[in-house]
N, CA, C and O atoms as a GROMACS GRO file, in nm:
protein
  296
    1MET      N    1  -0.064  -1.389   0.893
    1MET     CA    2  -0.014  -1.363   0.761
    1MET      C    3   0.030  -1.217   0.751
    1MET      O    4  -0.046  -1.127   0.787
    2PRO      N    5   0.151  -1.192   0.703
    2PRO     CA    6   0.197  -1.055   0.686
    2PRO      C    7   0.137  -0.990   0.565
    2PRO      O    8   0.089  -1.058   0.474
    3ASN      N    9   0.140  -0.860   0.564
    3ASN     CA   10   0.098  -0.783   0.448
    3ASN      C   11   0.220  -0.741   0.368
    3ASN      O   12   0.330  -0.725   0.423
    4CYS      N   13   0.201  -0.722   0.239
    4CYS     CA   14   0.310  -0.676   0.152
    4CYS      C   15   0.353  -0.534   0.196
    4CYS      O   16   0.269  -0.448   0.220
    5SER      N   17   0.482  -0.512   0.206
    5SER     CA   18   0.530  -0.382   0.248
    5SER      C   19   0.510  -0.274   0.143
    5SER      O   20   0.515  -0.155   0.176
    6PHE      N   21   0.487  -0.312   0.019
    6PHE     CA   22   0.466  -0.216  -0.089
    6PHE      C   23   0.318  -0.191  -0.114
    6PHE      O   24   0.272  -0.077  -0.102
    7CYS      N   25   0.244  -0.296  -0.148
    7CYS     CA   26   0.104  -0.278  -0.193
    7CYS      C   27   0.002  -0.302  -0.080
    7CYS      O   28  -0.117  -0.278  -0.101
    8ASP      N   29   0.044  -0.348   0.036
    8ASP     CA   30  -0.042  -0.368   0.152
    8ASP      C   31  -0.143  -0.477   0.128
    8ASP      O   32  -0.249  -0.477   0.191
    9ASP      N   33  -0.114  -0.571   0.036
    9ASP     CA   34  -0.202  -0.685   0.009
    9ASP      C   35  -0.159  -0.801   0.098
    9ASP      O   36  -0.041  -0.815   0.131
   10SER      N   37  -0.252  -0.881   0.137
   10SER     CA   38  -0.217  -0.995   0.226
   10SER      C   39  -0.140  -1.100   0.147
   10SER      O   40  -0.167  -1.121   0.028
   11ILE      N   41  -0.043  -1.164   0.213
   11ILE     CA   42   0.043  -1.265   0.149
   11ILE      C   43   0.000  -1.401   0.202
   11ILE      O   44   0.008  -1.426   0.323
   12PRO      N   45  -0.046  -1.490   0.114
   12PRO     CA   46  -0.084  -1.626   0.162
   12PRO      C   47   0.038  -1.699   0.218
   12PRO      O   48   0.152  -1.673   0.179
   13LYS      N   49   0.010  -1.791   0.310
   13LYS     CA   50   0.116  -1.865   0.372
   13LYS      C   51   0.190  -1.950   0.267
   13LYS      O   52   0.126  -2.014   0.184
   14GLY      N   53   0.321  -1.952   0.270
   14GLY     CA   54   0.398  -2.033   0.178
   14GLY      C   55   0.438  -1.961   0.049
   14GLY      O   56   0.506  -2.019  -0.036
   15THR      N   57   0.396  -1.836   0.036
   15THR     CA   58   0.429  -1.756  -0.081
   15THR      C   59   0.498  -1.626  -0.039
   15THR      O   60   0.511  -1.597   0.080
   16GLY      N   61   0.540  -1.549  -0.135
   16GLY     CA   62   0.597  -1.417  -0.104
   16GLY      C   63   0.747  -1.425  -0.077
   16GLY      O   64   0.810  -1.530  -0.092
   17LEU      N   65   0.801  -1.312  -0.038
   17LEU     CA   66   0.943  -1.298  -0.018
   17LEU      C   67   0.968  -1.209   0.103
   17LEU      O   68   0.903  -1.106   0.119
   18MET      N   69   1.062  -1.247   0.189
   18MET     CA   70   1.101  -1.166   0.301
   18MET      C   71   1.241  -1.108   0.271
   18MET      O   72   1.334  -1.184   0.243
   19TYR      N   73   1.256  -0.978   0.278
   19TYR     CA   74   1.386  -0.911   0.249
   19TYR      C   75   1.428  -0.840   0.380
   19TYR      O   76   1.350  -0.764   0.438
   20VAL      N   77   1.550  -0.868   0.423
   20VAL     CA   78   1.604  -0.806   0.545
   20VAL      C   79   1.722  -0.717   0.507
   20VAL      O   80   1.818  -0.763   0.446
   21LYS      N   81   1.713  -0.590   0.544
   21LYS     CA   82   1.823  -0.496   0.515
   21LYS      C   83   1.930  -0.515   0.624
   21LYS      O   84   1.908  -0.580   0.726
   22LYS      N   85   2.048  -0.455   0.598
   22LYS     CA   86   2.160  -0.466   0.694
   22LYS      C   87   2.129  -0.403   0.831
   22LYS      O   88   2.181  -0.444   0.934
   23ASP      N   89   2.043  -0.304   0.828
   23ASP     CA   90   2.008  -0.239   0.957
   23ASP      C   91   1.901  -0.313   1.034
   23ASP      O   92   1.862  -0.269   1.142
   24GLY      N   93   1.852  -0.425   0.981
   24GLY     CA   94   1.754  -0.506   1.049
   24GLY      C   95   1.608  -0.483   1.010
   24GLY      O   96   1.518  -0.548   1.063
   25THR      N   97   1.585  -0.389   0.917
   25THR     CA   98   1.451  -0.361   0.874
   25THR      C   99   1.402  -0.480   0.786
   25THR      O  100   1.473  -0.526   0.696
   26ILE      N  101   1.283  -0.527   0.814
   26ILE     CA  102   1.224  -0.641   0.744
   26ILE      C  103   1.116  -0.593   0.649
   26ILE      O  104   1.025  -0.520   0.690
   27PHE      N  105   1.124  -0.633   0.523
   27PHE     CA  106   1.022  -0.605   0.422
   27PHE      C  107   0.963  -0.735   0.375
   27PHE      O  108   1.035  -0.832   0.352
   28TYR      N  109   0.831  -0.739   0.360
   28TYR     CA  110   0.761  -0.855   0.302
   28TYR      C  111   0.702  -0.815   0.169
   28TYR      O  112   0.636  -0.712   0.158
   29PHE      N  113   0.725  -0.897   0.065
   29PHE     CA  114   0.676  -0.868  -0.070
   29PHE      C  115   0.593  -0.982  -0.120
   29PHE      O  116   0.627  -1.098  -0.099
   30CYS      N  117   0.481  -0.950  -0.186
   30CYS     CA  118   0.394  -1.056  -0.239
   30CYS      C  119   0.440  -1.098  -0.380
   30CYS      O  120   0.408  -1.209  -0.423
   31SER      N  121   0.514  -1.013  -0.452
   31SER     CA  122   0.560  -1.046  -0.587
   31SER      C  123   0.689  -0.976  -0.617
   31SER      O  124   0.730  -0.885  -0.545
   32SER      N  125   0.754  -1.019  -0.724
   32SER     CA  126   0.878  -0.953  -0.767
   32SER      C  127   0.850  -0.812  -0.818
   32SER      O  128   0.936  -0.725  -0.814
   33LYS      N  129   0.730  -0.791  -0.866
   33LYS     CA  130   0.689  -0.655  -0.915
   33LYS      C  131   0.694  -0.555  -0.798
   33LYS      O  132   0.744  -0.444  -0.812
   34CYS      N  133   0.641  -0.598  -0.682
   34CYS     CA  134   0.644  -0.511  -0.564
   34CYS      C  135   0.783  -0.490  -0.514
   34CYS      O  136   0.818  -0.379  -0.475
   35LYS      N  137   0.863  -0.594  -0.515
   35LYS     CA  138   1.001  -0.583  -0.471
   35LYS      C  139   1.080  -0.486  -0.555
   35LYS      O  140   1.150  -0.400  -0.502
   36LYS      N  141   1.070  -0.499  -0.687
   36LYS     CA  142   1.142  -0.413  -0.779
   36LYS      C  143   1.094  -0.266  -0.765
   36LYS      O  144   1.176  -0.174  -0.766
   37ASN      N  145   0.968  -0.244  -0.753
   37ASN     CA  146   0.914  -0.109  -0.741
   37ASN      C  147   0.964  -0.044  -0.612
   37ASN      O  148   0.993   0.076  -0.612
   38ASN      N  149   0.976  -0.117  -0.506
   38ASN     CA  150   1.015  -0.063  -0.379
   38ASN      C  151   1.167  -0.044  -0.367
   38ASN      O  152   1.216   0.065  -0.338
   39LEU      N  153   1.239  -0.154  -0.389
   39LEU     CA  154   1.386  -0.153  -0.364
   39LEU      C  155   1.466  -0.093  -0.480
   39LEU      O  156   1.555  -0.010  -0.457
   40VAL      N  157   1.438  -0.133  -0.598
   40VAL     CA  158   1.519  -0.090  -0.711
   40VAL      C  159   1.478   0.051  -0.760
   40VAL      O  160   1.563   0.138  -0.782
   41LEU      N  161   1.347   0.072  -0.777
   41LEU     CA  162   1.296   0.197  -0.829
   41LEU      C  163   1.266   0.303  -0.723
   41LEU      O  164   1.251   0.421  -0.755
   42GLY      N  165   1.256   0.261  -0.597
   42GLY     CA  166   1.235   0.356  -0.485
   42GLY      C  167   1.098   0.419  -0.482
   42GLY      O  168   1.085   0.532  -0.436
   43ARG      N  169   0.996   0.351  -0.529
   43ARG     CA  170   0.861   0.402  -0.532
   43ARG      C  171   0.784   0.375  -0.405
   43ARG      O  172   0.819   0.283  -0.330
   44GLU      N  173   0.682   0.452  -0.381
   44GLU     CA  174   0.591   0.430  -0.266
   44GLU      C  175   0.467   0.364  -0.315
   44GLU      O  176   0.414   0.404  -0.419
   45GLY      N  177   0.417   0.263  -0.243
   45GLY     CA  178   0.300   0.186  -0.282
   45GLY      C  179   0.175   0.268  -0.290
   45GLY      O  180   0.090   0.242  -0.375
   46ARG      N  181   0.160   0.367  -0.202
   46ARG     CA  182   0.034   0.446  -0.202
   46ARG      C  183   0.029   0.540  -0.318
   46ARG      O  184  -0.078   0.597  -0.341
   47ARG      N  185   0.134   0.562  -0.392
   47ARG     CA  186   0.135   0.652  -0.505
   47ARG      C  187   0.114   0.577  -0.640
   47ARG      O  188   0.097   0.642  -0.743
   48GLN      N  189   0.114   0.444  -0.641
   48GLN     CA  190   0.093   0.364  -0.761
   48GLN      C  191  -0.052   0.328  -0.769
   48GLN      O  192  -0.109   0.276  -0.673
   49LYS      N  193  -0.114   0.355  -0.885
   49LYS     CA  194  -0.258   0.336  -0.901
   49LYS      C  195  -0.302   0.190  -0.888
   49LYS      O  196  -0.416   0.164  -0.850
   50TRP      N  197  -0.215   0.095  -0.920
   50TRP     CA  198  -0.255  -0.044  -0.925
   50TRP      C  199  -0.256  -0.112  -0.789
   50TRP      O  200  -0.305  -0.224  -0.779
   51THR      N  201  -0.204  -0.051  -0.687
   51THR     CA  202  -0.195  -0.115  -0.556
   51THR      C  203  -0.324  -0.093  -0.472
   51THR      O  204  -0.389   0.011  -0.483
   52PRO      N  205  -0.357  -0.190  -0.390
   52PRO     CA  206  -0.471  -0.172  -0.300
   52PRO      C  207  -0.445  -0.056  -0.200
   52PRO      O  208  -0.539   0.011  -0.158
   53ALA      N  209  -0.319  -0.035  -0.164
   53ALA     CA  210  -0.286   0.076  -0.070
   53ALA      C  211  -0.317   0.210  -0.138
   53ALA      O  212  -0.362   0.303  -0.070
   54ALA      N  213  -0.296   0.223  -0.263
   54ALA     CA  214  -0.327   0.347  -0.334
   54ALA      C  215  -0.477   0.372  -0.342
   54ALA      O  216  -0.523   0.486  -0.333
   55LYS      N  217  -0.552   0.264  -0.360
   55LYS     CA  218  -0.698   0.278  -0.366
   55LYS      C  219  -0.754   0.324  -0.233
   55LYS      O  220  -0.847   0.405  -0.228
   56LYS      N  221  -0.697   0.271  -0.124
   56LYS     CA  222  -0.738   0.318   0.008
   56LYS      C  223  -0.700   0.462   0.031
   56LYS      O  224  -0.777   0.541   0.087
   57PHE      N  225  -0.579   0.496  -0.012
   57PHE     CA  226  -0.528   0.634   0.007
   57PHE      C  227  -0.609   0.736  -0.074
   57PHE      O  228  -0.640   0.844  -0.024
   58MET      N  229  -0.643   0.701  -0.201
   58MET     CA  230  -0.726   0.792  -0.283
   58MET      C  231  -0.866   0.808  -0.227
   58MET      O  232  -0.923   0.917  -0.234
   59ALA      N  233  -0.923   0.701  -0.172
   59ALA     CA  234  -1.055   0.709  -0.113
   59ALA      C  235  -1.053   0.800   0.012
   59ALA      O  236  -1.146   0.878   0.035
   60ARG      N  237  -0.948   0.790   0.091
   60ARG     CA  238  -0.934   0.871   0.210
   60ARG      C  239  -0.919   1.018   0.171
   60ARG      O  240  -0.979   1.106   0.233
   61GLU      N  241  -0.838   1.046   0.067
   61GLU     CA  242  -0.819   1.180   0.019
   61GLU      C  243  -0.946   1.240  -0.037
   61GLU      O  244  -0.971   1.360  -0.020
   62ALA      N  245  -1.027   1.161  -0.104
   62ALA     CA  246  -1.150   1.208  -0.161
   62ALA      C  247  -1.249   1.246  -0.047
   62ALA      O  248  -1.324   1.343  -0.059
   63MET      N  249  -1.247   1.172   0.060
   63MET     CA  250  -1.335   1.204   0.173
   63MET      C  251  -1.293   1.338   0.235
   63MET      O  252  -1.378   1.415   0.280
   64LYS      N  253  -1.164   1.366   0.239
   64LYS     CA  254  -1.119   1.491   0.299
   64LYS      C  255  -1.156   1.610   0.212
   64LYS      O  256  -1.192   1.715   0.266
   65LYS      N  257  -1.150   1.598   0.082
   65LYS     CA  258  -1.176   1.706  -0.013
   65LYS      C  259  -1.327   1.734  -0.020
   65LYS      O  260  -1.367   1.849  -0.039
   66GLU      N  261  -1.409   1.634  -0.006
   66GLU     CA  262  -1.553   1.649  -0.018
   66GLU      C  263  -1.610   1.717   0.107
   66GLU      O  264  -1.592   1.667   0.218
   67PRO      N  265  -1.676   1.829   0.091
   67PRO     CA  266  -1.731   1.899   0.209
   67PRO      C  267  -1.845   1.818   0.268
   67PRO      O  268  -1.918   1.750   0.196
   68SER      N  269  -1.859   1.825   0.394
   68SER     CA  270  -1.968   1.751   0.459
   68SER      C  271  -2.102   1.819   0.425
   68SER      O  272  -2.116   1.940   0.442
   69LYS      N  273  -2.196   1.741   0.379
   69LYS     CA  274  -2.327   1.793   0.344
   69LYS      C  275  -2.423   1.775   0.462
   69LYS      O  276  -2.448   1.664   0.508
   70LYS      N  277  -2.474   1.885   0.506
   70LYS     CA  278  -2.569   1.882   0.619
   70LYS      C  279  -2.708   1.905   0.559
   70LYS      O  280  -2.723   1.981   0.464
   71PRO      N  281  -2.809   1.837   0.614
   71PRO     CA  282  -2.946   1.859   0.565
   71PRO      C  283  -2.991   2.000   0.586
   71PRO      O  284  -2.968   2.057   0.693
   72SER      N  285  -3.053   2.056   0.491
   72SER     CA  286  -3.100   2.195   0.505
   72SER      C  287  -3.231   2.196   0.592
   72SER      O  288  -3.314   2.105   0.584
   73LYS      N  289  -3.244   2.300   0.670
   73LYS     CA  290  -3.363   2.317   0.753
   73LYS      C  291  -3.469   2.398   0.680
   73LYS      O  292  -3.440   2.504   0.625
   74LYS      N  293  -3.589   2.348   0.679
   74LYS     CA  294  -3.699   2.417   0.610
   74LYS      C  295  -3.805   2.460   0.708
   74LYS      O  296  -3.905   2.520   0.668
   0.00000   0.00000   0.00000
């Protein structure tokens, strides 16, 4: 099963949309919402709060910003 090119959500078999550009690049979309956001509006999935890709991205960024806490020696 391919993942959505915009939101990185898994696409169940028999659903979704495959879009092929003239240069041969293949995009898989789970919904028309993802297709419009990517192709028409030119947005990135990891920057939209509602996508699973954004949630993964924000969690990763939070881990980078948070300093590592080491146990203090007594």
